[in-house]
C-alpha positions in Angstrom: -14.9 14.3 12.7 -18.4 13.8 11.3 -20.2 14.5 14.6 -20.5 13.2 18.1 -23.7 12.4 20.1 -24.9 10.1 22.9 -25.6 6.6 21.6 -29.3 7.0 22.3 -29.4 10.1 19.9 -27.6 8.1 17.2 -29.9 5.2 17.7 -33.0 7.4 17.2 -31.4 8.9 14.0 -30.7 5.5 12.7 -34.3 4.4 13.4 -35.7 7.5 11.7 -33.5 7.0 8.7 -32.0 10.6 9.2 -28.5 9.4 10.1 -27.3 9.0 6.5 -28.7 12.4 5.5 -26.6 14.0 8.4 -23.6 11.9 7.4 -23.8 12.9 3.8 -24.0 16.5 4.5 -21.1 16.5 6.9 -19.0 14.1 4.6 -19.5 16.6 1.8 -18.5 19.5 4.0 -15.5 17.7 5.7 -14.1 15.5 2.8 -14.8 17.9 0.0 -16.6 15.2 -1.9 -19.9 13.3 -1.8 -20.2 9.6 -1.2 -22.4 7.4 -3.3 -25.7 6.2 -2.0 -24.3 2.8 -1.6 -21.4 4.0 0.4 -23.5 6.0 2.7 -25.9 3.1 3.2 -23.0 0.9 4.1 -21.7 3.4 6.6 -25.2 3.7 8.2 -25.5 -0.1 8.6 -22.2 -0.2 10.2 -23.1 2.5 12.7 -26.4 0.9 13.3 -24.8 -2.5 14.0 -22.5 -0.9 16.7 -25.2 1.4 18.3 -27.4 -1.7 18.6 -24.7 -3.4 20.8 -24.4 -0.3 22.9 -28.1 -0.1 23.5 -28.3 -3.8 24.5 -25.3 -3.2 26.8 -27.2 -0.4 28.5 -24.6 2.2 27.4 -27.1 4.6 25.8 -25.3 7.5 27.5 -21.9 6.8 26.0 -20.8 9.4 23.6 -20.1 8.2 20.0 -17.4 10.2 18.2 -17.7 9.2 14.5 -15.1 9.5 11.8 -12.6 10.9 14.2 -9.7 12.7 12.5 -6.3 11.5 14.0 -4.4 14.7 14.9 -1.7 15.8 12.3 -2.7 12.9 9.9 -5.2 12.4 7.2 -6.3 9.2 8.9 -9.8 8.7 10.5 -10.9 6.2 13.1 -14.4 4.8 12.5 -15.7 5.5 16.1 -14.3 6.4 19.4 -16.6 5.7 22.4 -16.2 8.1 25.2 -17.3 7.6 28.8 -16.4 7.0 32.4 -14.5 3.9 33.5 -16.8 1.9 36.0 -14.0 1.3 38.5 -11.7 4.3 38.4 -14.2 7.0 37.4 -11.6 8.3 35.0 -12.3 9.1 31.4 -12.3 5.9 29.3 -12.1 5.6 25.5 -12.5 2.6 23.2 -11.5 3.1 19.5 -13.5 0.8 17.3 -13.0 -0.1 13.6 -16.3 -1.3 12.4 -16.0 -3.7 9.3 -18.7 -5.1 7.0 -16.4 -8.1 6.1 -18.0 -11.5 6.2 -14.6 -13.3 6.4 -10.9 -12.4 6.3 -7.8 -14.6 6.3 -4.4 -13.7 7.7 -1.4 -13.6 5.4 0.9 -16.6 5.9 3.6 -15.8 8.3 2.3 -12.3 8.8 -0.5 -12.2 11.4 -0.8 -8.3 11.2 -1.8 -8.5 7.7 -5.0 -10.2 6.2 -6.7 -10.7 2.9 -10.2 -9.5 2.2 -12.3 -9.6 -0.8 -12.4 -7.5 -3.1 -9.1 -5.8 -2.1 -6.3 -7.2 -4.4 -3.6 -6.5 -1.8 -3.2 -7.5 1.9 -4.7 -4.9 4.3 -3.9 -4.4 8.0 -5.6 -6.8 10.5 -8.4 -4.5 11.9 -7.4 -5.2 15.5 -3.8 -4.1 14.6 -5.2 -1.1 12.9 -7.3 -0.2 16.0 -4.3 -0.9 18.3 -2.0 1.4 16.4 -4.6 4.2 16.1 -5.0 3.9 19.9 -1.2 4.0 20.4 -0.9 7.0 18.1 -3.5 8.9 20.0 -1.8 8.1 23.4 1.4 9.5 22.2 -0.2 12.6 20.6 -3.1 13.8 22.8 -2.6 15.8 25.9 -5.7 14.2 27.3 -4.0 10.8 27.3 -0.6 12.0 28.4 0.7 9.7 31.0 -2.5 7.5 30.9 -2.3 5.2 27.9 -4.5 2.7 29.8 -7.5 5.0 29.2 -7.7 4.0 25.7 -7.9 0.7 24.0 -8.7 -0.6 20.5 -11.2 -3.1 19.2 -12.6 -4.4 15.8 -16.2 -5.4 15.2 -16.8 -7.6 12.2 -20.6 -7.5 12.5 -21.3 -9.5 9.3 -18.8 -12.4 10.1 -18.9 -15.4 12.3 -16.2 -16.8 14.5 -15.8 -19.7 12.0 -15.5 -17.3 9.0 -12.7 -15.4 10.8 -11.3 -18.1 13.0 -7.6 -17.7 12.0 -7.8 -14.0 12.2 -9.6 -14.1 15.4 -7.2 -16.5 17.2 -4.8 -14.7 19.5 -6.2 -11.3 18.8 -7.9 -10.6 22.2 -5.9 -8.9 24.9 -5.0 -5.6 26.5 -3.9 -4.1 23.2 -6.9 -4.9 21.2 -9.8 -7.3 20.7 -11.7 -8.7 17.9 -15.4 -9.4 17.9 -17.9 -10.9 15.4 -21.6 -11.5 15.2 -21.1 -14.7 17.1 -19.2 -13.0 19.9 -21.7 -10.2 20.5 -22.2 -11.3 24.1 -18.5 -11.1 24.7 -18.3 -7.7 23.0 -21.1 -6.5 25.4 -19.0 -7.6 28.4 -15.9 -6.0 26.9 -17.8 -2.7 26.6 -19.1 -2.9 30.1 -15.6 -3.6 31.7 -14.6 -0.3 30.3 -17.5 2.0 30.2 -20.1 2.9 32.9 -23.7 3.8 32.4 -23.0 7.5 32.8 -22.8 10.3 30.3 -19.7 10.4 28.2 -20.1 14.1 27.1 -17.4 15.4 29.5 -14.9 12.7 28.4 -15.6 13.4 24.8 -15.1 17.2 25.2 -11.8 16.5 27.0 -10.5 14.5 24.1 -11.8 16.9 21.5 -10.8 20.1 23.0 -7.4 19.0 24.6 -4.2 20.0 23.1 -2.1 18.0 20.5 1.5 17.4 21.2 3.9 18.7 18.5 4.5 16.2 15.6 7.6 14.1 15.9 9.9 15.3 13.1 11.6 12.4 11.5 15.1 13.9 11.6 14.7 14.6 15.4 14.3 11.0 16.2 16.3 9.4 13.4 19.0 8.1 15.8 16.6 6.4 18.1 14.7 5.0 15.2 17.6 3.2 13.7 19.8 2.3 16.6 17.4 1.8 19.6 13.8 1.0 18.9 10.7 2.0 17.0 9.8 5.6 17.7 7.1 6.3 15.0 3.8 4.5 15.0 3.2 3.3 11.5 -0.5 3.2 10.5 -2.4 1.4 7.9 -0.7 1.1 4.6 2.6 2.2 6.3 2.5 -0.9 8.5 1.3 -3.1 5.6 4.4 -2.0 3.6 6.6 -2.6 6.6 5.3 -6.1 7.2 5.5 -6.9 3.5 9.2 -6.3 3.6 9.7 -8.2 6.8 7.8 -11.1 5.2 9.9 -10.9 1.9 13.2 -11.0 3.9 11.9 -13.9 5.9 11.2 -15.8 2.6 14.4 -14.7 1.0 16.3 -16.2 4.0 14.2 -19.4 4.0 14.2 -20.2 0.3 16.7 -17.9 -1.4 13.9 -16.0 -3.2 14.6 -12.5 -4.3 11.8 -9.9 -4.0 11.2 -6.3 -5.1 8.8 -4.1 -3.0 7.6 -0.7 -4.4 6.0 1.8 -2.0 4.4 4.8 -3.6 2.9 7.7 -1.8 2.7 11.5 -2.0 4.4 14.2 0.1 4.4 13.4 3.8 2.8 9.9 3.4 5.6 8.3 5.5 7.9 6.8 3.0 11.1 7.9 4.7 9.7 6.9 8.2 9.0 3.4 6.8 12.6 3.3 5.3 14.2 4.3 8.6 11.9 1.9 10.6 13.0 -1.0 8.3 16.6 0.0 8.4 16.6 0.0 12.2 14.7 -3.3 12.5 17.1 -5.2 10.2 20.2 -3.5 11.7 19.2 -4.6 15.2 18.6 -8.1 13.9 22.1 -8.3 12.4 21.2 -8.3 8.9 23.2 -6.5 6.2 20.7 -3.6 5.4 21.5 -0.3 3.7 19.6 2.9 3.0 20.4 4.5 -0.3 19.1 7.9 -2.0 20.0 10.0 -4.9 19.9 13.1 -2.5 23.1 14.4 -1.0 21.2 16.6 1.4 19.1 13.8 2.7 21.8 11.3 3.0 24.3 13.6 4.7 21.7 14.9 7.1 20.5 11.5 8.2 24.2 10.4 8.5 24.7 13.3 10.9 21.7 12.7 13.0 21.0 9.0 12.9 24.8 8.2 12.8 25.8 10.7 15.4 28.7 9.2 17.4 28.6 6.0 15.5 30.7 5.4 12.3 29.1 2.0 12.0 25.6 3.6 11.8 26.8 6.3 9.4 27.9 3.6 6.9 24.4 2.3 6.7 23.5 5.4 4.6 24.7 5.6 1.1 23.8 6.5 -2.5 22.3 4.8 -5.6 25.5 5.1 -7.7 27.6 3.1 -5.1 26.4 -0.3 -6.3 27.8 -0.1 -9.8 30.4 -2.9 -9.0 28.5 -4.6 -6.0 28.5 -8.3 -5.8 25.1 -9.9 -6.5 23.1 -10.5 -3.4 25.8 -9.0 -1.2 23.1 -7.0 0.7 20.3 -8.7 2.6 18.0 -5.6 2.3 18.6 -2.5 0.2 16.2 0.4 1.0 16.1 2.9 -1.8 14.4 6.1 -0.5 13.4 8.9 -2.9 13.6 6.4 -5.7 11.9 8.9 -8.2 15.5 10.2 -8.3 17.0 7.1 -9.9 19.2 7.9 -12.9 19.5 5.8 -16.1 22.9 4.7 -15.2 25.3 5.1 -12.3 28.3 6.1 -14.7 29.4 9.6 -14.8 32.7 11.5 -16.0 34.6 10.1 -13.0 33.7 6.4 -13.6 36.4 4.1 -14.7 36.1 2.8 -18.2 35.9 -0.8 -17.0 32.7 0.1 -15.1 31.1 1.9 -18.0 28.9 -1.1 -19.0 25.8 0.9 -19.7 23.9 -1.3 -17.2 20.8 0.5 -15.9 21.0 1.8 -12.3 17.7 0.1 -11.2 19.2 -3.3 -12.3 22.3 -2.6 -10.3 20.2 -1.9 -7.2 18.0 -5.0 -7.7 21.0 -7.3 -8.4 22.9 -6.1 -5.2 20.2 -7.3 -2.7 18.0 -10.3 -1.9 15.2 -7.9 -1.1 15.2 -4.3 -2.6 12.6 -1.8 -1.5 11.9 1.3 -3.6 10.0 4.3 -2.0 9.0 7.0 -4.5 6.6 9.8 -5.5 6.7 10.1 -9.3 5.4 13.7 -9.0 8.5 14.8 -7.1 10.9 14.3 -10.1 12.5 17.7 -10.4 15.5 17.2 -12.7 16.1 16.0 -16.2 17.5 12.5 -16.2 15.6 11.4 -13.1 13.8 8.2 -14.3 12.4 6.6 -11.3 8.9 5.3 -11.9 6.8 2.4 -10.7 6.7 1.0 -14.4 10.4 1.2 -14.8 11.2 -0.7 -11.5 8.4 -3.3 -12.1 9.6 -4.0 -15.7 13.2 -4.4 -14.4 12.1 -6.9 -11.7 9.8 -8.8 -14.2 12.6 -9.0 -16.8 14.7 -10.9 -14.2 11.7 -13.2 -13.1 11.6 -11.5 -9.7 8.4 -11.2 -7.6 7.4 -7.5 -7.4 4.9 -6.1 -4.9 3.5 -2.7 -5.0 1.9 -0.8 -2.1 0.3 2.6 -2.3 0.2 4.9 0.7 -3.0 6.7 1.0 -2.6 8.9 4.0 -0.1 11.6 4.9 1.4 13.2 8.0 2.3 16.6 6.7 0.3 19.8 6.1 -1.5 19.2 9.3 -2.8 16.0 7.9 -4.9 18.1 5.5 -6.1 16.1 2.5 -7.8 19.4 1.3 -4.5 21.3 1.2 -2.7 18.4 -0.9 -5.7 18.5 -3.3 -5.5 22.2 -3.5 -1.8 22.3 -4.3 -2.3 19.6 -6.9 -5.1 21.5 -8.6 -3.3 24.9 -8.2 -0.3 23.6 -10.2 -2.3 21.4 -12.7 -5.7 23.1 -12.9 -8.8 21.5 -14.4 -10.5 23.0 -17.4 -12.4 25.5 -15.2 -9.3 26.6 -13.3 -7.8 26.0 -10.0 -10.1 25.7 -7.0 -10.3 28.2 -4.1 -8.8 27.3 -0.8 -11.3 26.6 1.8 -9.7 26.5 5.3 -10.2 23.3 7.1 -8.7 24.0 10.4 -5.7 21.8 9.7 -3.5 23.8 7.4 -2.8 27.5 7.5 -2.5 29.0 4.0 -1.5 32.6 3.5 -0.2 34.9 0.9 2.5 37.7 1.6 2.6 41.0 -0.2 6.4 41.2 -0.1 9.4 39.1 0.8 10.0 41.3 3.9 6.6 40.4 5.1 7.0 36.7 4.5 10.3 36.8 6.4 9.0 38.8 9.3 6.0 36.5 9.7 8.2 33.4 9.7 10.5 35.1 12.2 7.6 35.7 14.4 6.7 32.0 14.4 10.3 31.0 15.2 10.2 33.2 18.3 7.1 31.2 19.3 9.2 28.0 19.1 8.3 26.8 15.5 10.7 25.8 12.9 10.6 27.7 9.7 12.4 27.9 6.4 12.3 30.1 3.2 12.5 28.4 -0.1 12.3 29.6 -3.8 12.3 28.5 -7.4 15.7 28.4 -8.9 15.4 31.8 -10.5 18.6 33.5 -9.3 22.2 32.8 -9.9 23.7 30.7 -7.1 27.2 31.7 -6.3 29.1 28.4 -5.7 32.5 29.7 -4.7 32.9 31.7 -1.6 36.4 32.2 -0.2 37.1 31.6 3.5 36.3 34.7 5.6 33.8 36.0 3.1 30.1 36.4 3.7 27.6 34.6 1.5 26.6 36.8 -1.4 23.0 37.9 -1.4 22.0 36.2 -4.7 18.3 36.2 -4.2 17.4 39.8 -4.9 13.6 41.0 -5.0 13.5 44.8 -5.0 15.3 46.1 -1.9 15.2 42.6 -0.2 18.2 40.3 -0.7 19.2 37.1 0.9 21.7 34.4 0.1 21.1 31.0 -1.2 22.2 28.1 1.1 25.8 27.4 1.2 27.1 25.6 -1.8 29.2 22.6 -0.6 30.2 20.7 2.4 31.4 23.3 4.9 29.8 26.0 6.9 30.4 29.6 5.8 30.1 32.6 8.0 27.8 30.8 10.6 25.6 29.4 7.8 25.4 25.6 7.8 26.5 23.5 4.8 23.8 22.9 2.2 23.0 19.2 3.3 22.3 20.4 6.8 20.3 23.6 5.8 16.9 22.1 6.6 17.8 20.8 10.1 20.3 23.4 11.5 18.5 26.3 13.1 21.0 28.7 11.4 19.6 27.7 8.1 16.9 30.3 8.5 19.1 33.0 7.2 19.4 31.6 3.8 17.0 30.7 0.9 16.7 27.0 0.1 16.0 25.5 -3.2 14.3 22.3 -4.1 17.6 20.4 -3.9 18.0 21.2 -0.1 14.4 21.1 0.7 13.2 17.9 -0.9 12.8 15.1 1.6 12.6 17.5 4.7 9.8 19.2 6.7 9.5 22.1 9.0 6.5 23.7 10.9 6.2 26.9 8.9 6.9 26.9 5.2 7.7 30.1 3.2 7.6 29.7 -0.5 8.8 32.4 -3.0 7.3 31.6 -6.5 9.8 33.1 -9.0 9.3 34.4 -12.5 9.7 30.9 -13.9 6.0 30.2 -13.2 3.5 33.1 -13.6 -0.3 33.3 -13.9 -1.6 34.8 -17.1 -5.3 35.5 -17.5 -6.5 31.9 -17.2 -3.5 29.6 -17.0 0.0 29.1 -15.8 2.8 30.0 -18.0 6.3 28.7 -17.4 9.2 30.8 -18.5 12.3 28.7 -19.0 14.5 31.7 -19.6 13.8 32.8 -16.0 15.2 29.6 -14.6 18.9 29.6 -13.6 19.0 25.9 -12.9 22.0 24.5 -14.8 20.3 21.1 -15.1 18.1 22.5 -17.9 19.9 22.4 -21.1 19.1 23.7 -24.5 18.3 20.1 -25.4 15.8 19.8 -22.6 12.3 19.9 -24.3 9.8 22.7 -23.2 7.3 20.1 -22.0 9.8 18.6 -19.8 10.9 22.0 -18.4 7.2 22.9 -17.8 6.5 19.5 -15.9 9.7 19.8 -13.8 9.2 23.4 -12.7 5.6 22.6 -11.6 6.8 19.5 -9.7 9.5 21.7 -8.1 6.8 24.1 -6.7 4.7 21.1 -5.6 7.7 19.9 -3.6 8.2 23.4 -2.1 4.7 24.0 -1.2 4.4 20.7 0.7 7.1 20.9 3.2 5.1 22.6 5.9 3.6 20.8 9.0 1.6 23.6 10.2 1.3 26.4 7.6 2.5 27.8 4.3 3.0 31.4 3.4 3.4 32.2 -0.3 4.9 35.1 -2.1 5.0 35.6 -5.9 7.5 38.0 -7.5 4.7 38.6 -10.1 1.9 41.0 -9.4 -0.7 39.3 -11.4 0.2 35.9 -9.9 0.0 37.4 -6.4 -3.4 38.7 -7.1 -4.5 35.2 -8.3 -3.2 33.6 -5.3 -5.0 36.1 -3.0 -8.3 35.4 -4.9 -7.8 31.6 -4.5 -6.9 31.8 -0.8 -9.4 34.5 0.1 -6.8 36.4 1.9 -6.9 39.8 -0.2 -4.3 42.3 0.3 -3.2 42.6 4.0 -0.7 44.6 5.9 2.2 43.0 7.8 0.4 43.7 11.1 -2.7 41.9 9.9 -0.8 38.8 8.6 0.8 38.4 12.0 
């Protein structure tokens, strides 16, 4: 949030020309970067246009909350108006997306999407954006618990006329959201007066801003309902654009037998798997042939267990990339390829029959198998040699076949407390600029700490578990992993650091000594007793994230040094180039450091690296009692 104030104060600042100066300072503090003069001027014009309507409506006492950060996400609503409902006397809120657009046209067949210059790709209809933001807040904030009617959404296109946005405008007024333009200013005033009285909105604003936030919905906890029953997750902005693009592609494929490839890219926690499960559920309920495929045994087996609980039919919806090696062309209506950065060059392995060893690229097999194929990926999460999934690879494969390819980039994220600052910090930590990694500046969204020992790390996380949080410990692959454990034996404590020793996760498909099988480690509470690797953590999330940085990545003087000899990962062969090993080890720690929803606690086995991490996080050396 930039700031909040009564409308009359905002109007006075806008009149004096001090509004943009205040915004510039707060944007720099909040976002970690400055906006250009033209961007600030545009923001000021938008706010001035809205506050002018409020003053004409006599709502000068209404509180304006500007650039409100949606809890647990990196998304921001332009303005929330907080006040008192004129009839009920209850708190009343209107979330408004203010757009400078002079015109916008809906995408044919998809009224929730529109085209606006100069954006090259469709964007979400602003009314749909405001409605979804409102729905998200109603499901997230305790202040709105049981009272979703207290908040509604609206879009204000202050530069547009009804004629310019006629098609976008049509049918977009109602209980769930409304669209207003320069021509409909009078209707906008009436809309505001119906929901806000001429009283101070300060108490309503404080109730919204200081109220508790409900715990985030973890994807795996609601997977079954998402696939089999109905939509559980509110998809926002580019997430919904990606979802609607796929719906439209399937509609076109059914109508005109036209194949399409959709590529969805996004960083950790940007909602790729949420989109994948939402699409799978929608098409499954429609009766279409839709499948979800990954290259991850842990993710697929976990989602089979949860989403497919009690239903073998649902379990069959989840499969692997290499199962389409002999699939009939277009035998699947929609093939959703999650974690597509894990694509391999081919599906053939040593067990593949000779007749199927055609050398055909795996990406081609997936595209050929479906009328619409969807690839969701993050190129920076490639952690093994031989994983080849990239946007360029998939796009080239589609273009070579003359297939329309659409690319959508997810900008927001729903992990790490929605902290953009934390994701930027992790990226710069592992791939520093010339002047070195930046210091972590707490932003109130993500808790970042450094532990002095593995004992301290484990004790801290165990305390958080006792408070009802989920937590896991992960580490770089720097210790031998015992793969064979006989029935009745305990898991060997392979991860040894001084006098602290813990086992890796179970290797294989069966539980051992109360420890869950590896694919279920991230979702089974009994998984806390073992240390996870990137292969069991990738694709999952938990509240508190404990990361052990092993001797394969150490800080020396002014740079990171990767030591391939410290890695015990069998996927690194002598033929794997040093540059590839360096890149994959850094990607591994990026994955591990971005699993947490609430906080991350880091421990390095190397003293100099620990000291650098303390310096960057400003934690210094602390005792176990202090870190609790």
